[in-house]
N, C-alpha and C positions, 0 to 999 in steps of 0.2 A: 435717151433716157426713158425707161418704161413707165407705164401709168402708175404702177404701185409706188415707184420711187418719187414721182411727182406728188402723189397724195401723202406720202410719208413726210416730205418736206413741208407741205401745207399744214398738216396737223402739228408737226413739231414747232413751226413758226407760231401758230396760235397758242400752243402750250407755253412756249417761251415768253410770249407777250403777257400772258396771265402771271407767270412767275415774276417777271421784272416789274409789272404793275404793283404787285404786293410788296416787292422790295422797296420801291420808291415811296409808296404810301406809308409803309411801316417806318422807314427812315425818317420821314417828316414827323411822325408821331412820337418818335423816341427822343424825348427831351432829357431824360435822366438815365443813369446806368441801369437802374431797375427796369425802366421801360425797354431798354435794349436787350438786357440779358435774360429777363424773365417776364417780358411783356407787361411790366408794371403790376404784376399779380392781378391782371384783369382779363384773363382768357375766359370767354363765355363757355357755357355748358357744351353746346353742340360742336363748337370749334375744337374743344379738347377731346370730345368723344371720337370725332373723326381723325383728328391729328394724331392722337396717341395710338389709335388703331393702325394708322398708316406707318407710324414710327416702329411699332412692334413687329409688323409683318412687311418685310422689305422685298427688294428684287429677288432675294434668295427664295422667298415663298413663291414668287411668280415664275422664276426661271429654274432655280436649282432643285426645289422640292419635287416637282413632277419628274425631273430627270432621275432623281434618286429612287422615287417610287418605281420608275421603269427599271432601273438597274437592279434593285434588291427586292422588289415585289411588295406584297402586303405586309411582310414582316417589318419593312421600313416605314410603311404607312402609319404605324403607331406614332411616328413623329408628328402627325397632324394634331395630336393632343397638345401640342404647344399652344394651340389656340385657347387652351384652358390653363396650362401651367404657367405661361407667361403672365397673364393677368392675375393668376393666383398670388404671385409675388406682390403685385399691386394691392391686392386685398389685404395682405399682411402689413404693408409698410406705407402706402401712399398717404392715407388719411392722416396718420400720426406725424408723418414728415411735414405735411401741409400745415398742421397745427403748430409745429415747432417753428417752421419758417415764418408763419404769420405772426407768432408771438414774439420772436426774437430777431426778426428782420434778416434772416439768412438768405443769401442769394445762391450759394454753392453748397454742395454736401461737405466739402472740406471745411468751410466755416462752421457748419453745424457740428461735425464730429470733433474738430479740434477744440471748440468751446466745451463740448460735453466731456471729452476725455482730458481736457486741460493739457494738451500737448500738440506739437506741430508735426510729429513724425507721421501721424495718421493722415494729416492734410497732404503731405508730399506723396504718400502711397496712393491716396485717392486720385491725385492728379496723374500719377503714373498709370493707374488703372484706366483712367479716362483716355489717355493718349494711346496706350496699348490696345484699348478697345476701338477707338475711333479711327486711327490711321489704317490698320489692316482691313477693318470692316468697310471703311469708305473705299479703300483701294479695290477690294473685291467687287463692290457695287459699280464703281466707275469702269473697271475693266470689263465687266459684263455688259455695260451699256455700249461700250465701243465694239464688243464682239457682236452684239445684236444688230447694230447699224451696219457692220461689215457684211453680215449674212443677208439682211433684208435689202441692202442696196446692191447686191450681187457684186461685191468687192469694189464698188465705186468709191466708197469711203473706207479707208483702212481702219484697222482696230484702234491704233494709237491716235489717229486724227480724230476719229469719232469721240474717243474718250476725252481728249483734251478740249475739244470744242464744247461738248456737252458739260464738262466740268466747269468751264468758264461761266456758263449761265448760272449754274448752281452757286458758284462763288459770288456772283454779282448780287443775287437776291438775298442770300444768307448774310453776307458781309454788310450789305446796305441796311437791311431791316431787322436783323437779329431774330430772336425767338418768335416775335409776333409774325414776321414774314414767313418763317418756317411753318407756323401753325396754320395760317390761312392758305398757304399753298398745299399743305398736307391735307386739308379738307377735300380738295379736288383730287389729290393723289389717292386718297383712300377709296373714293368712288371709282376712279379709273382702275385701281388695282383689283377690286372685287369684280367689277364688270368684265375686265379682261380675262380673269381666270374662268369665269362662267362661260364666256363666249368661246374660248379655246376648248373648254371641256365639252361644249355642245358640238364643236367642230369634230372633236375626236369621236364622240358618240355617233354622230352622223356618218362619219367615215366607216365606223364599225357596223353600221346597219341598224342601230338602235339598241335599246336596253336588252331585249331578249337575245339578239344575236351576240351581244357582248358577253352575256353570262354563259351562253352555249359555248363560246370560244374559251372562256375560263374553265369550264367543265372539261373540255378536251385537253387543255394544258395541265389541269390538275391530275388527269389520268396518266400523264407522262412525267414521272418524277425526275428524270434526268435532264429535262429541258432547262436551259438557262445558266446563269452565272454560277450559282451555288449548288446546282444539282439537287440531291435529295438530303433531307435532314436525317439525323440518326434514327428517327422513327419511320423513315421511308417515305415521307411526304415530300411533294414538290416544294422546294424552299421558297418559291414565290407565294405560297399559300399557307405557310406555317412558320412561326418563330422557332428557332432551333433548340429551345430548352430554357431553363432558368438561368444558367451560367455555364461558361466553358472554362474549366479550371486550368487547362493547358494553353488556351489561346493567348498569345503574346509572350508567354514564358518560353524562352528559346525561340521566340518569334514564329511559333506554329500558326498555320492558317486555320481560322475557324471552320468547323464542320457544319455544312448546311446553312451558312450565313452568319453574319456578325451580330444580328439584332436579337440577342437573348433577352429574357425578361429584365435582367439586371442592366444590360446595356441600354435598353429603352428607358428604364427608370433614370439612370445617371445621365443619359443624353437629355432627358426632360429637365433634369437639374441644371444642365448647362444652359438650356434655353430660358430657364427662369432668370438667368443672368441678364437678360435684356432689360427687364424692368427693375432689377436691382443695381444696374449699372449707374454710375454717377449722373448720366444725362437725365434719367427719369426722376431723380430727386429734384432737378431743376424744373422739369415739367410739373411736378407736384407744386413747387413753390410758385409757379406762374399762374395758378388758378385763382379765381375770385372766391371760390368755395369748394368743398369736397363733393358737391352735388353731381358733377360729371363722372366721378370715379366708378360708382356702381353700374350705371348704364354702359359705360365703356367696357368694364370687365365682364359683365354677364351677357349683355345683349349684342353689343357690337362685335366683341371678340369671340367669346365662347360660343354663342349661338350663331351669329352672322358669318364670320370668317370660318368658324368650325364647320358649319354645314357646307360651305363652299368647298373646303379642302377634302372633307370625307366623301364627297360625291364627285365634284367636277375635276379636282386634281387626280382622284382615282381613275376617272375616265381617261385623262391624259396619260398618266404614267403606266397603268396596267393595260390600257387599250393599245398603247404603242406596240406591244408584243404581237398583237394580232393585225397590225397595219404595216408590216414590213420591216420594223425596226429590229426585230430579233431573227437573225438568220436561221437559228435552230428551229424556231417555230415555223418559219416559212418553208424550210426544207422538209419538215414533217407534214406539210400540206394543211396546216391549221390556220394560216393567215386568212383574214376576211377581206383584206385589201392590201395593196402594195403602195400606198400613198407616201410612206416615209422611207428614207434610206436606211440601210443597216447601221445601227448605232451601237452595236454590242461591244465594240473595241474601245471602251472608255470614252465614248463620244456623247454621253447622255446629256451633257451641258447644252448641246445644240437641239434638243428635242423640241422645245417651245418655238424657237424660230422656224423650224421645219414645219410645224403645225401651221404657223402663220402663212408660210409660203404656199401651202396647199390651196389657198384661196386667192393667190395673187392674180391669176388671170381672170377669174370670174367676178371678184369683188375687190378691186385694187384699193378703193377707199377704206375698206375694212382693215386692210393691211396697215395703212397709215394710222388708223385709230388704235389698233392693237399694239403697234409699235410705241405709240405715246403712252398707252396703258403700262407697257413694260418699263418704259423710261421713267414714268412717274413712280412705279413701284421701287425701282432702283434708287431713285433720288430721295424718297420719303425718309428713309432711315438715315442715310448719309448726311442730309441737310441738318437734321436734328443734332447729330453728334458733332458736326462741324461747329454749330452755334454754341452748344453747351460746353464743348471742350475749349473753345476760344474764351468763353466766360470764365472757366476755371483757371486757365493760364493767366488771365488778367487779374482776377480777384485773389487767387490763392498764391500766386507767385509775384507778379509785378506789384500789385497794391500792397500785399502783405509785407514784402521784404525790400522792395526798391522805392516805392513811393506811397507811403500810407495815407498821404493827404491828396491823392490824385483826384482831380475834378471829374465830374461826369463826362465832360468832353474827352478828357484824356483816357478815361476808362473805355469809352466807346471806340476810340482810335485803336487802343491796344487790343480790344476785343476783335476788331476787324483784322488787325495784323495776325492775331492768333488763328483766325479762320483761314487766312491766306497760308500760314505756315502748315496747317494740317492738310489742306487741299494739295499743296505742293508736295509735301512729304508722301501723301498717298499716291499721287500721280507718278512721282519719280520711282517709287518702289514698283508700282504697277507696270510702268513702261520698261524699266531696265532689269527687273529681277522678278519675273512672274513666279518663279519657284519659291522665292522668299516670301512673296505675297501669300501664296497658298499655305505655306507653313505658318506664317503669322496669323492668317485668317482663322486657322483652326483654334487659336488661343482666345479669340476675342470674347465670345459669350461665356466661356469657362472662367475667364478672369472676372467678368461681371458677377458671376455667382459667388465668388469669394468675398463679396461685400456683405453677404447675409449676416454673419455674426456681428459685424459692426452696426448694421442697421437694426438687427434684433436688439442689440444693447441699448441703443438710444431710444427705441420705440417700445420695448417690452421688458427687457431683463436688466435691471440695475446692477446685478452681481457680476456682469461681464466688465472687466476692468480695462484701463488703458493698455496695460502691458499685454493682457490676453488678446485684445482686439488687434493691436498693432502687430505684434509678432505672429499672431495667428494668420493675419492677412498676408504677411510676407511669406510665411511657410506655405500657405495655400497657393500663392502665385508660383512658387518654385515647384510645388507638386504638380500643378498644371503643365508647366513648361517641360518637365522631365518625364511626362507620360504622353507627350506629343512628339511629332516628328521634328519639331523645332529643337527640342531638348536633345534629341539623339544627334542632330546636326552639330549642336554646340559641343556635345561630348566628343563627337568624331574629330572636331578641329583640334582638340587637345589629346587625341589618341586614345580615348576611352570608348569602348563598345558596351553600351548599356545592355544588360542581360535580358531585359524585357523589351517588347516592341511597343507600338502605339496601342494604348488602351488595354493593358494587360488584364487577363481574366474576363475579358469583355466588360470592363468597367471604364466608362468614359473618363477623360482627364479631369472633368469638373468634379467627378466623384472622388478621384484620388486627391485632388487639391483640397476638397472639403474634409477628407479624412485627416490630412496633415494639418489643415487649418484648425480643426477642433482639437486635435491631439496636442496642439500647442496652446490654443486659446483657453481651454477649460482648466488644465492644471495651473497655468500662470494666473488665471483669474482667481482660482481657489486659494493660491498662496498669497494673494494681495488683498484678501478680504479684511485684514486688520487695519488697512488704511481708512480710518473712519472719516477723515476730512474729505477724501476723494469720494467716498460713498455718500456723504452728506451733500456734496455738490451735485452728484448725479441724481439723487433723490428729488432735488428741486424740479428737475425736468419731469420725472415720473409722477411726482405729486400733481403737477400741472395736468399731465395727461389723464391721470385717474380722476381728477376733479371734473374734467371737461368731456371725457369719453367713456366713463364707466357704464357698465350694463346695469339695468334694473335687476332686482332680486329674482324676478321671474325668468329673465333672460340668462342669468348666471347659472340657473339649473340646466340650461341647454348646452353648457360648455362640454361636458363629457360626450354628449351626442355629437357635437361638432367634431371632436377628435375622432370618434369612431367612424363617422361618415367620411372624413377626409382620408384617414389611414386606409380604410377599406377600399375606397375608390383608387387610391394610389397603388395598393397592392394588386388588385384585380384588373384595374384598367390599364396601368402603365408599368406594372412591376412584375414580379415572379408569377403571380396568379394569372397573368395574361395568357399563359400556355394553355389554359382551359379553352380559350377561344379558338384554338387550332381545329378542334373537332366537335365541340359541344353541339353545334348546329349542323353536323354532318361532316364526314371526313373530306379532305380536299379532293379525293378521287371518287366521291359518291355521286357526282353528277348533279344536274339541276334538280332532278326528281328527288335525289337523296339529301338535298340541302333544305333545311327547314323553311327558310325564307326565299329559296330560289337563287340565293347568292352565296359565295363562299363563306364558310363559317367564320373565318377570321375577320372578314369585312363586316358581317352582321354583328360580331362581338364589339368591333370598334364603333359602329353606329350606336349600339346599345349604350356603351359607356360614354359616348359623346353626350347622349341625352341625360344620363345620370350625372355627368360632370357639370352640365348646365344647372341641374338641380342643386348640386353641391355648392356651386358658385353663388347661386341665388341665396341659399341658406346662409352662407358666410357673409356675403356683402350686405344683404338687406336684413334678414332675420336676426343675425348676430351683430348687426350694426357696425361692421368693420369698414364699410365704405359709405356710410351715410353721414348726415350733418352731426357735428358734436352736440351733446346734450346741453351745453352752455356756450354762449357766444365767446369767441376767442378775441381778446383785446390785444392789440399790438403794443409793445413796450418802447417802440421807437417812433419818432415823428416822420423822419425821412425814410420811409419804408424801403428796405433793400440797400440803403447806402451805408448803414452801420450795423454790424452784427455785435450784439452785446450778450454778456452772461446774464442769467436770471438775477433779479434784484435780491439783495440780502433780506 
């Protein structure tokens, strides 16, 4: 057994010990169902800041994101803006959901929405979204952890063995301690995730010979438009250094291949919509309910996520992904004599998923202890999101199905038992799919975050817009889910089973499935809501919630004057930073083939544009979260209407 494998097992054992410790400690503290499912609404500020950040940025950020930057270049690196768009969802919804949860004793989003809309169909749909999000998302994370251990142990541990053993530990601490255990383990996982990405980025930079050598290599690549997966854009630029336009009208129709790459301005924008689904997914509503106050929301959204993780991705992930082309991973670049090092194997044949493990292996002989540490960093990143979705989905199965329909008087002990059974069901389902049908897992995984985004109209209804009705929100959500399914590979597979060949491919017109889902969602939600406005009793009921929110969270007269400015800042940032206007970034600071001297800041124009709008995005988030008070403490204290908080969900008093 090699030294790196020994160190790997040592660090994994220490990490597992920490996880199980918090599982046991939290289990002992969980006296009530509220303690187990939402940590008794007592999560402290910094626990939430770190835990919510770890939940938002999973193993996909650690393992998958650098690989896709490598595969598609800087045009895909616009996806790093999810460090801003994911918490942007939280800015809109978390504070107001927390207020409603505190006021009315809600534990799950299904309880909140079914009370608000006075119907149970929305409750069932929310549970479906939670399961469709959790199982494939968890399966992808667990499968990636098994693959990582297979590579780093030089095939000593098989992919499936590693996946099942690692999953057992996650199940033990999540099922034992509930959301509190998840939160305290996530605090360490957040630190490990960030540290690991930075260290691997520095490894890549060192292998390339430093910042100057890396940019000189980029300049030589930019001067060769035909190098790489996508070749040249329609404008003749190397597709690694330019997005291929605003939209491609034929891409997907008749299944034509995009020209110069997939990541048009519209594709980037709608992909960011999909990733907004992470904090609008049902799990994050329960994270909101678990807090002692809204104080942690703004620091998490602005500083931990937008600033901290954003800076890490725009620099250190870029070093990993784009640097790989110059380190042997791109055979075309190597054959052209542009490689700075041959430290990595050729990964051009759709092997980008192995990029990060290969980076880790480059230090295996010289620093085996660091291999073990980085492996645990990757493992922590993969488990951070999966654990949260296991816990919250188990809570929804218990509260929204078992307690609601089978045993309304279930005791705290019984609820905790069924919560643990729910966690076991979700883990087992994810593992079975990941073990026996990896193709199905990949297809389902593509649906997860896009499903979460379809919750936006329902959340907007309960927190902002009383004119959205039960019929509009419920049928709109159903239509949105179908829209997502049938603009993904999964929908094409379903259609193929019944002998139908869909005339569009995946993501037609370079619009992500989340975008198509929301188009159908709103196309159903808005007219149905308009037709149901005469139901004055239902409107009167909904207004009780909104009157409470307005009483406790209204802006002062001076702040209300800033609302138009907030709209302008937000829409302008989305248009130019992650939307159609991003095409300006291709050349505004120098054409891709202009060379280092021709680049205004000595780096490719597209990279400089992304860094510029990362900074502007932090400013936008600060303005919304703090200045516009969207994530600060309510202006009036929120009094709970129930004594046994979290045990009984009640409608507003008459």
